C-alpha positions as CSV (number, residue, x, y, z in Angstrom):
1,X,24.4,-26.3,-42.5
2,X,25.0,-24.4,-39.2
3,X,27.6,-25.8,-36.8
4,X,28.6,-25.0,-33.3
5,X,32.0,-25.0,-31.8
6,X,32.3,-27.8,-29.3
7,X,32.8,-25.5,-26.3
8,X,29.9,-23.3,-27.4
9,X,27.5,-26.2,-27.7
10,X,28.6,-27.5,-24.3
11,X,28.2,-24.1,-22.8
12,X,24.7,-23.8,-24.2
13,X,23.8,-27.3,-22.9
14,X,25.3,-26.5,-19.5
15,X,23.4,-23.3,-19.3
16,X,20.1,-25.0,-20.2
17,X,20.8,-27.7,-17.6
18,X,21.6,-25.1,-15.1
19,X,18.4,-23.2,-15.7
20,X,16.4,-26.5,-15.5
21,X,18.2,-27.3,-12.2
22,X,17.4,-23.9,-10.8
23,X,13.7,-24.2,-11.8
24,X,13.5,-27.7,-10.3
25,X,15.2,-26.5,-7.1
26,X,12.8,-23.6,-6.9
27,X,9.8,-25.9,-7.4
28,X,11.1,-28.2,-4.7
29,X,11.6,-25.2,-2.4
30,X,8.1,-23.9,-3.0
31,X,6.6,-27.4,-2.5
32,X,8.5,-27.7,0.8
33,X,7.3,-24.2,1.9
34,X,3.7,-25.2,1.0
35,X,3.9,-28.4,3.0
36,X,5.4,-26.7,6.0
37,X,2.8,-23.9,5.8
38,X,0.0,-26.4,5.8
39,X,1.6,-28.0,8.9
40,X,1.6,-24.6,10.6
41,X,-2.1,-24.2,9.7
42,X,-2.4,-20.5,10.2
43,X,-1.4,-17.1,8.8
44,X,-1.8,-13.9,11.0
45,X,-2.2,-10.6,9.1
46,X,-2.7,-7.1,10.5
47,X,-4.2,-3.9,9.2
48,X,-5.8,-5.3,6.0
49,X,-9.3,-3.8,5.5
50,X,-11.2,-5.8,2.9
51,X,-11.9,-2.7,0.9
52,X,-8.3,-1.7,0.8
53,X,-6.7,-2.7,-2.5
54,X,-9.1,-5.6,-2.9
55,X,-7.8,-7.4,0.1
56,X,-11.2,-9.1,0.7
57,X,-10.8,-10.9,-2.5
58,X,-7.1,-11.5,-2.0
59,X,-7.7,-13.2,1.4
60,X,-10.6,-15.2,0.0
61,X,-8.4,-16.3,-2.9
62,X,-5.6,-17.4,-0.6
63,X,-8.0,-19.3,1.6
64,X,-9.6,-21.0,-1.4
65,X,-6.2,-22.1,-2.7
66,X,-4.9,-23.2,0.7
67,X,-8.0,-24.3,2.7
68,X,-5.7,-26.0,5.2
69,X,-4.4,-22.6,6.3
70,X,-6.7,-20.3,8.3
71,X,-6.3,-16.6,8.1
72,X,-6.3,-14.7,11.5
73,X,-7.0,-11.0,10.7
74,X,-5.9,-8.6,13.4
75,X,-7.1,-5.0,13.7
76,X,-8.1,-4.3,10.0
77,X,-8.3,-0.6,10.5
78,X,-4.8,-0.1,12.0
79,X,-2.1,2.2,10.4
80,X,1.5,1.4,9.5
81,X,2.8,2.5,12.8
82,X,0.4,0.2,14.6
83,X,1.7,-2.7,12.6
84,X,5.2,-1.9,13.7
85,X,4.2,-1.8,17.3
86,X,2.2,-5.0,16.9
87,X,5.4,-6.8,15.7
88,X,7.5,-5.3,18.6
89,X,4.9,-6.0,21.3
90,X,4.6,-9.7,20.3
91,X,8.2,-10.6,19.5
92,X,8.1,-13.2,22.3
93,X,4.6,-14.3,21.6
94,X,3.8,-17.2,19.4
95,X,0.0,-16.9,19.9
96,X,-2.7,-15.4,17.7
97,X,-1.8,-11.7,18.5
98,X,1.6,-11.9,16.8
99,X,1.5,-10.8,13.1
100,X,3.3,-12.9,10.6
101,X,3.3,-10.3,7.8
102,X,3.0,-6.6,7.4
103,X,1.8,-4.2,4.6
104,X,3.2,-0.8,5.4
105,X,4.1,2.5,3.8
106,X,7.4,2.7,2.0
107,X,9.2,4.7,4.8
108,X,8.4,1.9,7.3
109,X,10.2,-0.9,5.4
110,X,13.7,0.4,5.8
111,X,13.0,1.5,9.4
112,X,11.7,-1.9,10.4
113,X,14.7,-3.5,8.7
114,X,17.0,-1.3,10.7
115,X,15.3,-2.3,13.9
116,X,15.7,-6.0,13.1
117,X,11.9,-6.5,12.8
118,X,11.9,-8.2,9.3
119,X,13.3,-11.4,8.0
120,X,14.4,-11.7,4.3
121,X,12.5,-13.6,1.7
122,X,12.6,-13.3,-2.1
123,X,9.5,-14.5,-3.9
124,X,9.9,-16.5,-7.1
125,X,8.8,-13.4,-9.2
126,X,11.4,-11.2,-7.4
127,X,13.1,-10.0,-10.6
128,X,9.9,-8.3,-11.8
129,X,9.6,-6.1,-8.7
130,X,11.4,-2.8,-9.6
131,X,14.7,-2.4,-7.8
132,X,13.8,1.1,-6.6
133,X,11.1,-0.3,-4.3
134,X,12.8,-3.3,-2.7
135,X,15.6,-4.2,-0.3
136,X,18.3,-6.0,-2.2
137,X,18.4,-8.7,0.4
138,X,14.6,-9.2,0.5
139,X,13.6,-7.7,3.9
140,X,10.9,-5.6,2.3
141,X,9.5,-5.2,-1.3
142,X,7.0,-2.9,-3.0
143,X,3.5,-4.4,-3.5
144,X,1.3,-1.7,-5.1
145,X,0.8,2.1,-5.5
146,X,-1.9,4.7,-6.0
147,X,-2.3,8.5,-6.1
148,X,-3.7,10.8,-3.4
149,X,-7.3,12.0,-4.3
150,X,-10.4,13.5,-2.9
151,X,-13.8,11.8,-2.5
152,X,-16.8,14.1,-2.2
153,X,-20.4,13.4,-0.9
154,X,-22.4,15.2,-3.5
155,X,-25.6,15.2,-1.4
156,X,-23.8,17.6,1.0
157,X,-21.2,19.3,-1.2
158,X,-22.4,21.4,-4.1
159,X,-19.1,22.5,-5.6
160,X,-16.5,19.7,-5.8
161,X,-13.0,21.0,-4.8
162,X,-10.6,20.5,-7.7
163,X,-7.3,21.3,-5.9
164,X,-5.7,21.6,-2.5
165,X,-6.1,25.3,-2.2
166,X,-9.9,24.9,-2.6
167,X,-10.0,23.1,0.7
168,X,-9.4,26.4,2.6
169,X,-12.6,27.9,1.3
170,X,-15.3,28.8,3.9
171,X,-17.9,26.8,1.9
172,X,-16.1,23.6,3.1
173,X,-16.4,24.4,6.8
174,X,-16.4,21.3,8.9
175,X,-16.2,19.0,5.9
176,X,-12.6,17.9,5.1
177,X,-10.9,14.9,6.7
178,X,-7.9,12.6,6.3
179,X,-8.2,8.9,6.1
180,X,-6.0,8.2,9.1
181,X,-4.2,9.8,12.0
182,X,-1.2,11.7,10.6
183,X,0.9,10.7,13.6
184,X,0.6,7.0,12.8
185,X,-1.1,6.4,9.4
186,X,1.1,6.3,6.3
187,X,-1.8,7.3,4.1
188,X,-2.4,10.4,6.2
189,X,1.3,11.2,6.5
190,X,1.6,11.2,2.8
191,X,-1.6,13.3,2.5
192,X,0.3,16.0,4.3
193,X,3.2,15.6,2.0
194,X,0.9,16.0,-1.1
195,X,-0.5,19.2,0.4
196,X,3.0,20.5,0.9
197,X,4.0,19.6,-2.7
198,X,0.9,21.6,-3.9
199,X,2.4,24.7,-2.3
200,X,5.6,24.3,-4.4
201,X,7.7,22.8,-1.6
202,X,10.4,20.3,-2.4
203,X,9.6,16.7,-1.4
204,X,10.9,15.6,2.0
205,X,11.3,17.7,5.1
206,X,10.4,21.0,3.3
207,X,7.1,19.6,1.9
208,X,6.3,17.9,5.2
209,X,6.6,21.3,7.0
210,X,4.7,23.1,4.2
211,X,2.0,20.4,4.5
212,X,1.7,20.9,8.2
213,X,1.3,24.7,7.7
214,X,-1.4,24.0,5.1
215,X,-3.3,21.7,7.6
216,X,-2.9,24.3,10.3
217,X,-4.5,26.8,7.9
218,X,-7.3,24.4,7.3
219,X,-7.8,23.8,11.0
220,X,-7.8,27.5,11.8
221,X,-10.2,28.1,8.9
222,X,-12.6,25.5,10.4
223,X,-12.6,23.3,7.3
224,X,-10.6,20.4,8.8
225,X,-12.4,17.7,10.7
226,X,-10.3,15.6,13.1
227,X,-12.2,12.4,12.3
228,X,-10.6,9.5,10.5
229,X,-12.5,9.4,7.2
230,X,-13.9,6.2,5.6
231,X,-16.9,5.0,3.6
232,X,-19.2,5.1,6.7
233,X,-18.3,8.6,7.8
234,X,-18.7,9.9,4.2
235,X,-22.1,8.4,3.9
236,X,-23.2,9.6,7.3
237,X,-22.0,13.1,6.5
238,X,-19.5,13.3,9.3
239,X,-16.7,13.7,6.8
240,X,-18.2,14.8,3.4
241,X,-14.8,15.3,1.8
242,X,-12.0,12.8,2.5
243,X,-8.4,12.8,1.3
244,X,-7.2,9.2,0.6
245,X,-5.6,6.9,-2.0
246,X,-7.5,6.6,-5.2
247,X,-7.9,2.8,-4.8
248,X,-9.6,3.3,-1.4
249,X,-12.0,6.0,-2.6
250,X,-12.9,4.0,-5.7
251,X,-13.6,0.9,-3.4
252,X,-15.7,3.1,-1.1
253,X,-17.7,4.4,-4.0
254,X,-18.5,0.8,-5.0
255,X,-19.4,0.1,-1.4
256,X,-21.8,3.0,-1.2
257,X,-23.3,2.2,-4.6
258,X,-24.7,5.7,-5.2
259,X,-26.0,6.2,-1.7
260,X,-24.9,8.9,-1.4
261,X,-23.6,9.9,-4.9
262,X,-19.9,10.7,-4.8
263,X,-17.4,12.4,-7.0
264,X,-13.7,11.5,-7.1
265,X,-11.0,14.0,-8.0
266,X,-7.3,13.7,-8.4
267,X,-6.1,17.3,-7.5
268,X,-4.6,19.5,-10.2
269,X,-1.4,20.1,-8.2
270,X,0.5,18.0,-5.6
271,X,-0.3,14.8,-7.3
272,X,1.5,12.2,-5.2
273,X,2.0,8.5,-5.8
274,X,2.4,6.3,-2.8
275,X,4.1,2.9,-2.7
276,X,3.4,0.3,0.0
277,X,5.7,-2.6,0.9
278,X,5.4,-6.1,2.2
279,X,7.5,-7.8,4.8
280,X,7.7,-10.9,7.0
281,X,8.0,-10.4,10.7
282,X,11.4,-11.5,12.1
283,X,9.3,-13.1,14.9
284,X,6.6,-14.7,12.7
285,X,5.1,-17.7,14.5
286,X,4.1,-19.1,11.0
287,X,7.1,-18.2,8.8
288,X,6.3,-20.7,6.1
289,X,2.7,-19.6,5.8
290,X,4.0,-16.1,5.6
291,X,6.3,-17.1,2.7
292,X,3.4,-18.9,0.9
293,X,1.3,-15.7,1.4
294,X,4.0,-13.7,-0.3
295,X,4.2,-16.1,-3.2
296,X,0.4,-15.8,-3.6
297,X,0.5,-12.0,-3.5
298,X,3.2,-11.8,-6.1
299,X,1.8,-14.4,-8.4
300,X,-0.2,-13.4,-11.5
301,X,-3.4,-14.2,-9.6
302,X,-2.5,-12.1,-6.6
303,X,-1.3,-9.2,-8.6
304,X,-4.5,-9.1,-10.7
305,X,-6.6,-9.2,-7.5
306,X,-4.8,-6.1,-6.3
307,X,-5.5,-4.6,-9.8
308,X,-9.1,-5.5,-9.4
309,X,-9.0,-3.5,-6.2
310,X,-7.9,-0.4,-8.2
311,X,-4.2,-0.7,-7.2
312,X,-1.2,-0.7,-9.6
313,X,0.6,-3.9,-8.5
314,X,4.4,-4.0,-8.2
315,X,4.7,-6.3,-11.3
316,X,2.5,-4.0,-13.4
317,X,5.0,-3.2,-16.1
318,X,6.3,-6.7,-16.5
319,X,2.8,-8.2,-16.6
320,X,1.7,-5.5,-19.0
321,X,4.6,-6.4,-21.4
322,X,3.6,-10.1,-21.1
323,X,-0.1,-9.5,-21.6
324,X,-1.0,-10.8,-18.2
325,X,-3.0,-8.0,-16.8
326,X,-6.7,-8.4,-16.2
327,X,-8.4,-6.4,-19.0
328,X,-11.7,-5.9,-17.2
329,X,-9.8,-4.6,-14.1
330,X,-7.7,-2.2,-16.3
331,X,-10.9,-0.7,-17.8
332,X,-12.1,0.3,-14.3
333,X,-9.0,2.3,-13.4
334,X,-9.0,6.1,-13.7
335,X,-7.6,7.5,-17.0
336,X,-3.9,7.1,-17.5
337,X,-3.6,10.9,-17.6
338,X,-4.5,11.0,-13.8
339,X,-1.1,9.3,-13.2
340,X,1.1,11.1,-15.6
341,X,1.8,14.1,-13.3
342,X,2.3,11.9,-10.2
343,X,5.4,12.4,-8.2
344,X,7.1,9.3,-6.7
345,X,9.1,10.4,-3.7
346,X,12.4,8.7,-3.0
347,X,12.9,6.7,0.3
348,X,15.0,9.5,1.8
349,X,12.2,12.0,0.9
350,X,9.5,9.8,2.4
351,X,11.6,9.3,5.6
352,X,12.2,13.1,5.9
353,X,8.5,13.8,5.4
354,X,7.5,11.2,7.9
355,X,9.8,12.6,10.6
356,X,8.5,16.2,9.9
357,X,4.8,15.2,10.0
358,X,4.8,12.8,12.9
359,X,7.1,15.0,14.9
360,X,5.3,18.3,14.2
361,X,1.6,17.6,13.8
362,X,0.6,18.2,17.5
363,X,2.6,21.4,17.8
364,X,1.8,22.9,14.3
365,X,-1.7,21.7,13.6
366,X,-2.9,20.6,17.1
367,X,-5.9,18.6,15.9
368,X,-6.3,15.2,17.7
369,X,-7.4,13.0,14.8
370,X,-9.2,9.8,15.9
């Protein structure tokens, strides 16, 4: 017969009671947040295109679960810098133009925190978000990642470029675009970093400057198009080749449904992974709705909806270990080999690259992307 020392048994019982108490308290807190959010009756988002990371389904899922809360969607095609400005510009505004939440590039999380633009909140699945992509106090936290890729309109481009250096070839004259303004869009800023990495530069300031030089070469060669690329511009032929996150180009391919036919390539060199982060505005008019939104995003349902949108969600590893990932969504992702060579830049490297690119684009490249 197994026996326990009296203190050991008591400790075990106390620990179990403590865990139950914490769980009960958490459930009560979430219930209180949900009730308060329903009283607020609205959530204001910004810069969430429905084709980006499956946000159309995510927003629809949130609205279906909480029909008492309307979702006010501001400027879906804005970039990360625009989100920051929207928070700043509306800090004294409790109306519908004030964002409650942001989804921005990794470099923008710490900078927004430093400016006092974010309020801390830790979702109930906090421990499953990797420490390397979250603020210890909960001001910002990683949500998903993808890798930089090329999408090519095959009706207009005979030879699909396989690497960054190919984009300088005369055959691609007037065909290559970024999916954002590199002075404001995180996606475009990191597109420049990826180009710099392909030239052998070290991540950070060095790769940012090397990337600027690369885009200057493209601009001088006439292959770069200063138009923000998206599904519509690809289909219309305005930007036959676009540099963008893999999850965006995969969603665009679905949207175009073969008209025109497209090919998607992860370049052979300069394979860059990019992490985005969530945060709640320090001035959120609907703070409880914002917290409830975060709980939904980081729930199993929310994470699998991002996965369905071709993104690797923040809880990917933990959910994979627990067998919680949507199998059908997993089958639609590019082969795992596409991600094996991906480089995940550190926050200081991302910050240094951002400063180099946003500060040097006009002087070095001189193309007014819009």
